[in-house]
Each structure stands twice: as C-alpha cells, then as structure tokens.
N, C-alpha and C positions, 0 to 999 in steps of 0.2 A: 580359412579366408585370409588373403594377402591383407596387410595392414593397410595399404593406401586404400583398397577397395572399401574396407570396413570404415575408414575414415570419411570417405566420400558418401557412403550409405547413411552414416549417421548424421552427417552434415544436412544431407537432403530431407531426412526425417525430421531433424530438429527445426530447420526452415519451415517445412509444411506444418508441423505442430505449433510453432510460434505464429505462423500466418492465420491459423484457424482462430486461435484465442485472442488475436490483436485487432483482426479486421472485423469487427463486428458493432452493433450498436450497442451501448452501455450506458446506465444510468450512473452518473457520478457527480454529485453536487459540488464537489470540492474543485473540479477541473477549471470551471470558470475563474475561481479566484487565482488559481496557480498561473494561469495564462494572464490574467491581469497584473499580477504581481512580476510576472516575466517580462512583460511590456514596460512595467516602470524600471526595472533593472536595466532592461535594454537600452532605455532612454539615456542611461548615465548615473542613475544614482539608486543604492540598495534601500528597499523598503525598510523602515525600521519603526513605523507607527502605523496605526489602523486607518489610513488615509482614505480608503473607499467607504467608511462609515460616517455618519453625523452624528451618532449617539457617543462614540468614544474616539473621535478623530486624532487624538494625540497619546492614545494608549500604547504603550511600548510593545514592541515585538522583540521578544528576547532571542528568537531565533526563527528564521525561515529557511525553507529549502530553496535558497535563491538561485543556486546553480541548475538544478532540476527545473525549476519554473522558468528560467531564461532559455534553456536548452528547449522546453516545451513551446516556448514562444517562438523561438526561431524556427523550429520544424512547422509550426503553423504558417509563419510568414511565407516560407519556402512553398509548402505544398497543401495548406489548410488542413482539414480533418484528417487526409490521407498523409500528411506529414506527421502528425501526432501518432497515427496508427502505426505508421512505419518505425518511429522512435520506440513505441512499445514493443513491436515485434523484435527489434534489435536487442533491446534489454532482456527479453524473454529468452531469445535464441542463445544470447552470450551466456546466460545463466545456465541454461540447460547444457551447453556445451562445458562449462566449468565443472558442472555436477558430474557430468560423464567423465571428464578428465580426472577429477578427484576420485572417482570409483576405479578408473583403469590404472591408477598408479600401483595398486595391490590386489587388482582383481581381473578376472577374465573377462573377455567381452560379452559373452552371451549373458552371464549374471549382472553385468553392468546394464546392459540393454533391458533387462527385465526390471531393474529397479528404476531406470529412467522412465519406463512406461507408467509405472504407478506413480512416480513423481509428477509427471504431466498433469494428472487428475487431482493431486494434493495442491498443486498451483494453481490450477484452471480458475476456481471461483475468485482468486484474489488477483488475477490479470486484469487491472483496470488501469486507466490512464491517470496514474499517480505517481509521486516521487518514491513511494515505497519500493517500487520496481528497481530502484537503485540499490535497496537493501539486499533484494534477491541476488544481485551481483556480488555485493560485499560479503555476503554470508557464504555463497558458493566459492568466492575467490579464497577466503580464510580456510574453508575446509580443503581446498585444494593444496594450500601452502602446508597445512598441518600433515597432510597425507605425506607430502614431499619431505617434510621434516622426518616423519617416521621411517620413510623408505631410506633416506639416506643418514639416518641416526645422527641428524645434525640439527642445529638451531638456525643455520645458515638460511635456508629457504624462508624462514620467518621473517627475515629482514624486510622483504617485499610488503608484509603487512603495514609497514609505517606508511610509506605513500598511498597505499590502498585506502587506508583509515584516513588519512589527510584528504584525499579527494572525497571520499564517502561521507565525511563530516559537512562538506558542502552540498550534497546532495540529499541527505536523509538523517534524521536524528537517531535512527537504530543503529549507527555506527558504534554506539556505546555498547550494545549487545554483542557486536562482533568483537570488541576488545575483551568483554567478559568471557567469550568463547576461548579466545586466544590465551587469556590469563588463567583460565581454569586447566586447560590443557598443560600449560607450563607448571602450574603448581601442583596438579596431580602427578606429573612426571617428576617433579622433584620429590615430593612425599613418597611416591611408590613407582620407580622406575621400570619402564617395560620396553619403551624404544630408545629413549634417551639416557644417556648418563647424566648423573646429579649435575656434573660440571655443564653440560649442554642443556639441562634444564634450567640452571640458574641463568645462562646466556638467554634462554627463551623468556623468562620471567624480565630480564632487562629489556628485551625487544618489546614485550607487552607493554610495559611500563612506557616505552617511547611512543607505542602505538597510543596508549592512553593520552599522552602530551600532544599527539598529532590531532586529537579530537578538537583541540583548540586553534587549529589552522584553519580558520574560518571567519568571515567578517564580524560574527557575532561572539566569538571567542567562548568564554565561560557560559554564555547565554545558552549554548547547546545544552549543557548539563542542567541548567535551571529549567529549560523548557521541558526536557524529558522528566524531570521531578514533578513539575507541575502537571505533566500528563497523568501521573498516576493518580491524582484527585479527581480527574474529570467524571469517572462513575459516580462520585458522591454528589455531584451536580446535576449529571443528565445520563440517562440511560441511552448510550450510544450503541448501535447495532455491532460495530466492529470491536467494541470492547466487551461484548458479552462471551459468555463460554461458547465454545464451538458446539453445534448441535446437529441433530439428524434429521431429515436425510440429506441436507446440502453438503455437509461437511463428512460425510461417509467416507470419502477417499482418505481423508486425515486419519479417522479412526481406524480404517484397515491399514494404513501404512504403520501406524503406531503399534497395532497388534502384531504386524510382521517384524518390525524392529525388536519388540520384545522377544518374540519367539526366537528370531535368529540369534540374538545376543546370548540368551540364556542356553541355546542348543550347544553350544561349545564352550562351557563355563571356564576351561583353562586358558582358553585366549582372550577371555574378557579382561579388560584394563580398566583401571580406576577412572582415568579420565573419560573413557567410553561410558562408563556408568553415569558419572557425574553429568556430563554434557547431554547424553541422551535423555536422562530423566529432565534436566532442565528445559530442553528444547520441546519435549513433550508436554510438561507441565504448562509451560507458556502458552502452547496451542491449545491445550484443554481450558485454559483460563480466559484467552483472548483470541477469538477467532481470526482476528487480524494478523496473529503470528503463527497460524497453523503451517504456512509454508516452511518454516525453521526446520520442521523434522526432515523434510524431503531434502532440503538444502544442507543440512549439516550431518544429518545421520545415515545419509545414502550411502557412503563409502564404508560405514561400519557394516551395513546389511549387505553389501556387495560383497565383501570380505568372507562373509559367512555362507552366502550362496555359492561363492567359489568353492569353499571348502566342501560344501554339499556336491557339488559336481566332481570334485576329485574323489569323493566317495561313492559315486556311481550315479548320481542323479543327472539325466541328460539336460544340458544347458538350454537346448531347444524347447524341451518341455517347461523349463522356467518361464521362457517367453511366452509360450502358450498359455501357461497359467496366468502370467500377467495379463495378457490380452483377454482372456476370459474373464478375470477378475475385474478388468476395467469397465466390462459392460455393467457390472453390478455396483460399481463404486463411484461410476460418473454421475453427475447430478443431472445430466441430459445426454441422450444418445449421441454418439459421435457423429451421425448421420446428420443430426438436427445441428450440431455445431457447423459442420460443413456448409449446410444449406443456407444458414445465416452470414456466412462470410460476405462481406461487402465493404465497399469504402465509402467512408462517411459515418455520420451518426453519432458522434461523440457527444452531441448535445441534442438527444433524441426530441423530436416534435412532441411526443406525447407528454413530456415533462416540460420542455423548454420551448414553447411554440415561437416559430418566428413571426407569424402573424401577430402576436401581442406585443412584440418589440415594435414592429410596424405602427400599430396602433399608439404605443406610447409616443413615438417619434412625431407620427403625423399630427397628434393632438398636443403637442408640447409640454407632455408631462415631464417635469424637471424637479430638482432639489430634494429635500429629505422625503422618504417614502417608507411606510410600514411594509415590510416583506416577510414572507415566510422564510424559517431557517434554511431550507434547503435551496431558495431562489437566490440568495444573497451573493454567492460567488457568480452565478450567471448574469445577474444585473451589473456587478462590479465589472465585468468582463466586456459587455455589451453597451453598457449605458454610462458609465464612468467617463468624465467629471460631471456630466449634466444631472446624473442621479447619484445620491448618496443613501448608502442602505441603513436598515434599522438594526440587522443582525445577518451573521451568516455562520457556516458550519466550522469555522476555525475557532474552537472553544478559548485558546489561549490568546486570542486577539481582543478578547474583552474580559474585563473582570467577572468573576463567578456571579456577582450580585446582579448583574444583566440579565442573565439567563434564569437566576431564580425570581426576578421581578417579573418576568413574562411568564413564568409558570405559575407563579401566585395570582397574577391578574387575570390568567385564563379560567381561573374558577369563580371569578365575580365580575359582572359587567360594569359595575360603577370603577372598580379598579382598573379595568381594561380601557375604559373611555379616558381615564386619566393618563394611562400608559402611552396612548396614542394621540393625546391633545395636541402634540406639537407637529402633526402631519395632515396634510389635506387629501392624501390618496394613498392607496394600498395595493399591494399585488401579492395574491395568496395562492398557494398551490392546491388544487382541488384533488388530484389523485392521492396525496399522501397528507390527509387532515391529521393533526395532532396539537398538543397544547401550545406548541411553537408556531403553528401555522397561522392562526387568526381566523380559520375557517368558522363560520357561524358566530363571530364576535363583533361583527359591524352590523348594527340594527338599521334597519331600512327607514326609519323615521329620521335618521341623521346621515346615514351613507346610502348612496346609490351604485348600483352595479350598472357600469356603462361598457363592460367588455366581459364575455364568458365564451371560451371555446371548449369547455369540459376539462382543459389541462390547467389553465390560469383564468382567475377572475380579478378583474381590475375595478376597484371601488373608489369614489370619490366622495368628500365631504359635501353635503348638499349646500351649506352655507360658505364653502371655502373657495379657494383660487378657482378650482376646477369645476364647481357648480355648473358652469356653463354647458359642460357636456351633457348634464341631466336635461336641460332646457332644450 
C-alpha cells in the first residue's frame, strides 16, 4: 500500500473511532464544575478558592485544570453540547494519531494498526468529557518523542518534551507522570545503554530535568505538585470509583492488552531493554492499581508491542492475520458491542436528564430557590454550572477543593440522624440524587416531620424545611 493511501485510511479510521466514542451520552458529575470554572476563568480571573461552595468558600485551590476548563467552556459557548463533544473527539483523534505515529517510527504498518485496534478498546471506557483527555495527548506525545530519540540515537527529539510538558501542566496534573516516564527512559539508558550513548543519555536526563521545571509553568506553580501529592491520600478518605483497581469485565481490554504486552516483550528477550522493562511494569502497575490510569499502557507501551509484532511478521506471521486477530479479540474485550456504540452516537447528552433533569432546574428557578443548599455529592458540579451565583453548594466531587474533614463529617453524620440534623442545620432546602444513593447523597436522611418533598421526578428530589424560608412550597 502506498504511504499516502495508508495515511488517508488511518486518518479516516481514527476520525470514525473518535466520533463513536465522543458523540454519546455520558454520566460525568465533574463536567459541570469544569464548565463553571471555565466560565469564571473566561471572565478574566483564575479561580483560586472554592467560590461555588458556601461551606468552604475561601478554601484554597492549589491547582486546577484551568486551561482545559476554559477550553471546554469556550467550546460550549460556540456550539453547546456539540462543541464539548467535538473537543473530546479532537483530543481522542489526535491521541490515536500520535500513538500510531509512535508505533510507525520503528514498526510496520499492519502490526501498528493491529495494536491501534486494541488500544481503542483500552481507552474507550475512559473517554469522557474531562481534562484527563489532555493527558492522553501528553503521554502519546512523550511516547512518540522517545521512539524518535531511539530511532535517531539522539536526545535531540526529546527537547520538544519541554514545551509539551509546559502546556500539559496547564491542562492536567498527570503531566507529572509524563515527566517520570521521560526521566525513567533517560536514567535507564544511562545505566544500561541500548539505543543512546551515555553522553546522549546524560543529555536526555538534562532535558527530563528541564521538563520537570516546565511543570511549574502554570498559574499555580508548585501547587500542581502539592495537588498531586494530596491526590494520593484521597482513597484514605473516600472510596472513589476511578481510584479503585481495574476490574472485570468492564476493563477486560486493559487486562488483554497487558497480557499481550507481556507476551510480546518476553517473546524476544534479546531485544528487551531496561527502559522498556521499567516503564512497561510501571504503566501496567498503575493501571492495575487505579482504573483511571488504565489508558497508560496503550498510550505508552503500544510502540513496544508493535516492534515485537513487526519482528513476528518478519518471521512469517502475516500482518493481515494480526489485524484479523485484533478485530476478533475486540469482540471479546469490548465492554459493549461495537454496533451498540454506533447506535448510541448522537449530538448532545453531556448532562443526561436521567441524572441531571432540566425540569428540576426549571422548578428551582420558578420557585426562587436560592442561597445555601444541601446537595448530593454528584450534583455539586451540575448546580455550580447551572445555578451559581444564586445557589451555593454544600459539596461536590472535587475532593481537593474541601478539607478532608468535610467529607469525613458527612460520612459520620450519615450513620446518625441527630448528627445529620446538625450537619444540615444551616440550610432550608436540599437537592438529592435518587439514582445514586450513598452516604454522601443524603437520600433517606431528611425526616418527613421536618422536611417535605416538593419535587421528585425519579432522578432528583427537592426537599424544603417545613419551618424554613421555603415552607410556603409545602402549603
């Protein structure tokens, strides 16, 4: 196949795949807050305190994904939900393109395509409208630069990592992990050269150090590092889904890719390098430990796998058979049939009514519900986006935006009605999420002798204190 034809076909396939996973309805409770912060940033000032909350309005924000949030808000202003979905599709498409480019530096086309097919299903569960999509781009870019450094046997391509990390640090905190990958590559090449001379490896270490310094090129400076350090302690406070280990069957594509990577790497032990061992083990371990990091193995280890598949092709395994095997494997590793993915493609739905009903907003506005409100954990961002500044929330899913004691107090109060009554004594109304009841939702914690339900659509329930400002809605 001519190279130009190959590039056109790959580009079309990437655009189609990115559209399928981006233009769909998703449940993402953080999106509302990101849009709300983007709106504030766009108005001319970077958010540095928890302004959307009445419980801790002055609590410092060490770091926020300000540039990603502002970009999402601008996309929304231009085209509404479709603008956000287009932004997601662009980030995903460019990430896939960089992964494929990284594979093609040292690998043949057909093995690279086979790897890309499997990588699609590894990334698919995590394609949601959040700033971590910027980290897809960052990791893929670092992987591409490393492959170019290996191919040219020079540290020079890695220089581009400095501006990449500088931009990345304004988009998402996982830029730190990108610097770690670059540093491990350089350190391993210095300890046990395979593609670089020790002189070039030392230059690579200097570039990695400059990339680390580039992490500070953001409005929060050192706050990015502090934020990521605090993030490590989150599981000790709350059991958050994305910080749990990857599990079956939803993340079976990750497990399958990890198994393929292990088999491919050990199949040719003489070609295995120290940096490949260290980095592959790191990204696999992070994925096994935190499901939010499962995409790393596809973004970083894909070129390693493609190189081995290319070697297999040279030894007689047909590249077309590799693609066929990847397509067959996709049927089993995908968390839903591809046909179902295609059928669910549509414009809109970034705040699906089943979780965030527009009718509830209309009710709040029509009845003048304002001021401090108790809200379920997953509704805080949505209310900040749609009701601020008239409404100030009790909590939301930005765990570093509040002191850990705040969430501990909610969890403790959820086990005692008197304690709960004291917790919500400062509010006269509440908005609770019915589809996702938990200790942070408040569902079942508002006794009918004190509180009255004035709105319930099966998704959201609005309650008011009978003796409070909005008691009139009961009468």
